[in-house]
N, C-alpha and C positions, 0 to 999 in steps of 0.2 A: 641194979641198974645195968649189967651185963645180961643179963636174964631176958630185962626189955629191949633190949636193941636187939639180941638176935630172934626174938618171938616177929618182932617188926619187920626183919630181913627177908624171916621164912613167909610170911603174908606176901611180901612184894615178889618173892620168888615164884609163888603158885600162882597170884595174880596175873603176872606174865605169861606164865604159862596157859592159863586158861584162854588168855586173848590169842594166845599163839595158835593155839590148837582152834580155836574158834574161826580165826582166820583161814588156815589150811583146811579145813574143812567146810567151808561157803564159797567157792569159787566163783566169781562171775559168770552167768551163764549166758551162750548168744542167742539172742532175740529167736523163737521158731519162728522159719517159713522166708529167712529172710535170704531171698536170689541176687545175686549181684548183676547189675544191668550193662547189656553189650549192645553197640553200635552195628547194625547190620546192613547190608547192601542185596536187596532181593534179584537174584538174577532172571533176567529177562531174555529171550533169543530178540536179535537183532542183525540186518545184512552190515557186513562189516568190507569197506573199502581196503583190501591189503594192498599197497603200495610197498617200492624196494628204493631204497637210496643208494645210487652209484655215483661216483666220483668220475668226472670226464672233461674234455677240455673244449672250447669253442673254436669251430674252424667256419671260412667264408663260406658264403652259398656258393660264390664264385669266384676262382683267381686266373689271372693271364696275366704272365711275362710279355712285355713288351721289349720286342728284340728288334736287332737292325736288318733289315732284307737286303740292303745296296751298300754297298763300300762309299765312303764319303766323310766331309768334316763336318758336326752338329754346327748349324748356325744360328739358332736359335729355340730355346725352351718355352713351351707356350702354355706353361701350366705352374700353379703354386705346389708344392710339396703338400700331400695331406688334405688337399682339396678333392671336392668331389667332381668329377668328370661325366659328359655324356657319350656314348657308343658314339665312334666317328668323329670327336672331339678332335683337332690337331693338337700333340703333346711335343713334337719335336719336328724342326724342319733341318735338312741336310742337303747339303749343298748339291743344289741339281745344273751344272753348267755341262758338264761332260753326258750326262742322262737328257737335256734338252738337244747336244749336238748331235747324238746316237738317234735321238725320236724325228729329229728334221733330215738327218741324212736315208734314216728308212723311208720318208714320204717321200723324198727326190729319188730313192731307187726305186719304189713301188710307180713314182708317175712316167720313169723313161720304161720301164715292163710294161706299162699299160699303152703308152705310146708304140711301142715296137709290137703289141699284141696286136693292134690296130691293123698296123701295115701287112703283119703277116697272114692278118686273115682275109684283107682286101685279096693282096697276091695270090692265096691259095684257092678263094672263089672265082677270080680273073683265070688260073690254070684250069680248074674245074671245065669253065667253058671249051679252053682253047684245045685241052686235050679229048675232048668229046669229037673235036673235027679234026685231029691230029696234028694241031698246030704246035703243040709242043708235044716234047717227049712224056712217055708214063712217068721217068724216074725224075723229070724236072719237078712234074705234077706231085709224086710222092713226097720231094723234098720239098717244097711249100707246103705241105699237108703237115709235116714235121717240123717246119720252125713254128707252125701257126701252134701247135700243141703245145711245144716247148715258151712260146711265148706265154700262153696261157697257166703253164707250170711257174715261168717266173713272176706271173702278176699274184698268182697265189702266195708265193712265196714271200714276195714285197710285203702283202699286207700282215702276214706272220710275225714278219721282223718290224712293223710299226706297229703292231699291237703288243709286242715285247719291249719294244723298244717304249712306248708309252704306258706300260705297268711298271716297269723298272723308276720311270719319270715319276709314275705316282707313291712307289717307295719311296721317295725324298721326302713325303708328308708323312710323317709316323702318327697314327690316330689311335685313340682308345678301341681296343679289341672290345670292350663290352664298359656297360655304365656302372660306374662304382667310386671307390676312394682310393687315390693314388698314395702309394708308398717313395722311399728316397729317392733321388733321382741319382742314377749310377754313372752319368755323364754329364759335361755341363759343354757349354759354347767351345768350341775350338776342339775338342777331342774328335780323333778318327776312330769311326766303327765301322767294324765288317761283317759283311753275310756269310760269310763262310766259316766263322768263328760265331756268329749269330750272337752279337755284341748285346748283353742285356743292359737295357736302358732304365725302366724302371717297372715296377707291379702295380696291375690294377687288380682290387679284390671288392667285390659285392658283398658287403655285409648286413644289407635288409633283405631278406629275413637270413639267420644265422643257423647253422648247424651247429647242435653240442653232441660230441661221439663220445660214448660211456662202455665201458666193458662190462660184461655180465657172466658170473660161473656158467659154465656149459652144464653142471650140475646140476645150479641152482634151476635153470631154464629148462632140465629134462624132468625136475620135479614137479616145476609149475604145471608143463604141459600132461604130465601125468596125472594131476590133481585135477587138471580141467577134464581130462576124459572120463576121468574115474564118476566125474560128477560131484565132486569136493567144494569146486570153485566153480562159478557161474561164470561167464567172461564177460569183461567190461563193454565188450562191442567194437568195432573199428574205429569208431564215431567217436568213442567214450576214451579212446585211449589218449588222456590227456597230461601233459608231463606239466611239472614244478620244477622249477630251479632256483637252486640257492647260491647266491655269488660267495666271493672267496673271502670277506671278510662279513659273511654271516647274513645280511638283508637277503630279502626275499625278492626276484624279480619281479613286476608286476605283472607280467602277462604272461598267460599261457603258451606252452609249446603242444604238439602233439607227435606222437610217435610216427617216423615216416618209414623204417626198414629196420629188419634185423638180419646179420649177416649169415650164412648158413655154414662159413668155415670156422672150424674152431682154432686157434691159435695155439699149435701145437707145445710152445713153450711154457705158455701161461695158462692152457685151458678154460680160455675164454673165448666168448664172441661179443663183438662191438655192436652196441645198439645206437643208431642214428635217428635223432630230434630234431625238428624244425621250432625255431621261434622267431615271431617277428621281433624286428628290429630299429623301429621308427625313430628313435632319439639317440640311435649309435652307442648304447650304452653296452652293449656287449662287444667287445675287442675281440679279433683270431687270437688264440693261446690261452686266454684265460681259466684258470683250473674253478671249477664249478662243481656242485651237486643237483643231480637231476632226480625227482622224485618221480618212478614211474609205477602206474598204475599196472598191477599183477592180476586183477579179477574181484570178485564179489564173493565173499562167504556166506551163504544163507545159513541164519540161525546161531548164527555166531555169539559165544558168551564172553564178555568182557568183565574181568574181575578186578578193582583197583589194588594197584602194587601193594598199599600198605596192609591187606589183606591176605597177602600170600607170602611166607617165609619162608625158610630151607632149613631141613634136618641137618644132621651130623653127615649126612653123605653129599650134601648138596642138592638133593632133590626138594624141589617146589612142593610147599603143603598149606592147606589151608583147613580154619576152624570153623564148622558150620554148626548153627542150632536147628538140630533137626525137629521132626514132629512130635517129640516127646519133650521137649524142651530141654534138651542135655544136647552138649557140646560134644561134636563130633571131629574128628581128626579124618581129612581126606587128602592122598597122596594125588598130585596135579601131573599133566603133562601140559608145557605151554607149549604155544606156537612162537610168538614173537611181542614185543610189546608194543603198544599203540597208544602214544602220547602217556599219561600216567595210569594206565592200565596193560593188564595183560592177557591177551588172546588164548583161552584154555582149551584145549583140544579133547581132553578127557578128566574123568575123577569128579565134574561137576555136572548137575543137571539144571534144568529149566526150573525155577520155584524155590534153590536154595538159599537160604538165609548166611551170608557169607560175614564174619564177625570182620570188622576194619576199625572199630574201636573198643579198647578196655580190653583186649588181648591177655595181659598182665593180671586180669581179675579171676580170669577161668582156666580150667585144664580139661583137656578130653576125660568123657563120663562124666562131667559135674554139672549139675543143672546151670540154665542161665536164662534172662529172661531179656528177650530181642526186642529193641526198639529202632527204629528208624535213625541211620547215621546221622550226623549233622553234616551241611557241607562247610566250607570255610567260613561263608557269610552269615552263618548260624541256622539256615532254614532246614529240613529234613531233604536228605537227597533221594529223588524220587527212584521208586524202585524199576533197577536195569539200565539207568541213567550211563548212557555212555559219551565220552569225550570225544571231539574229531579225530578222524582217522588221521593222526601225524605219520612223517614218513621218518622212518626207524634206519639210521645206516645200516646196510647189507652185512657188513661185520658182526655188528651186535647181534639183528635177528639170528645170522647161522648160528654166532654161538651160544646164542638161548637155543637155539632149536636143537643143538647138539648135546648142550648140556643137559637138554629137559626130555631127549629122547629117552622111552622106556626100553 
């Protein structure tokens, strides 16, 4: 009985050993010719409008301080704070009593001088005839002529005094120097204002149109001018220099502005220059002093290559790289130099060429040197992405663009 059990155990052990050897000797084989599929985008050249996003602040088109030009008590305020006024519209009334009296006195003095002028002229004319027949002395005639000239001078002085009094009387009506919107009233009825102190009464600002002042790095401006001079960029043109605006809350301002001028003086403390744009503001949505972001057109890069950001990775050194499927159907690693981000794409300045098939999907399936089957990448909606399709040129903050340029410079 013991012998039979031992024999049975040996047979079982031998069978297990045979099965184990058979299992080790026949491993599953990979199907021959199976190549992983990857989604690619075929690069095509296109004209890319380059933009720069710069922070800035709004400022009124015109600003006028309304100040007292005569001394006196404010009798009346003829406007509502924060309302729109027209140029020449009266804003304040200063007590005119003393200026009216001075004006009347000047007119009376002029009338007296005019009467004296007439009498002296008649006397001088009479003496002229008499001196010819020696009825009066030459001295008397000379005195009469001098008196007539003095009377003429008194008349001219009187006219000037009348005009001065009239102007001062007119200054008691304080008008709006420009059309615009009024600010806070700095004086009330009963307040005493002085011309010597140039008492500020209120401020009028014209806010349609509105200025937007931004600062641009002088280095960036120099780089742009060199790129235009070397032909790397094509100018957007004077009439095409449009500017878009984003408000502080992130909403886009509905109306486009235009670049008006760039200052020629570099701020020594910041190394930047001021760039001014002008925007229509019919609905008074823009107010002076608002913080905004302005997107300025730099130029047009002809034959630019835009690569989806999901197709660009970075190596251990932080340098941008991309995998492509070459003409032999194998994966190839390319080192890139990127200029800036435009929307969801990178503008590549070197490392890729027209017609390259950049892998944007299935990167985890392949490695450099391995074969791969290229198929058009799928868009989010499920349709194949057209070759070389590009997103609209979106604004990129200047700081981001500068950082990308510095990090990717070779």
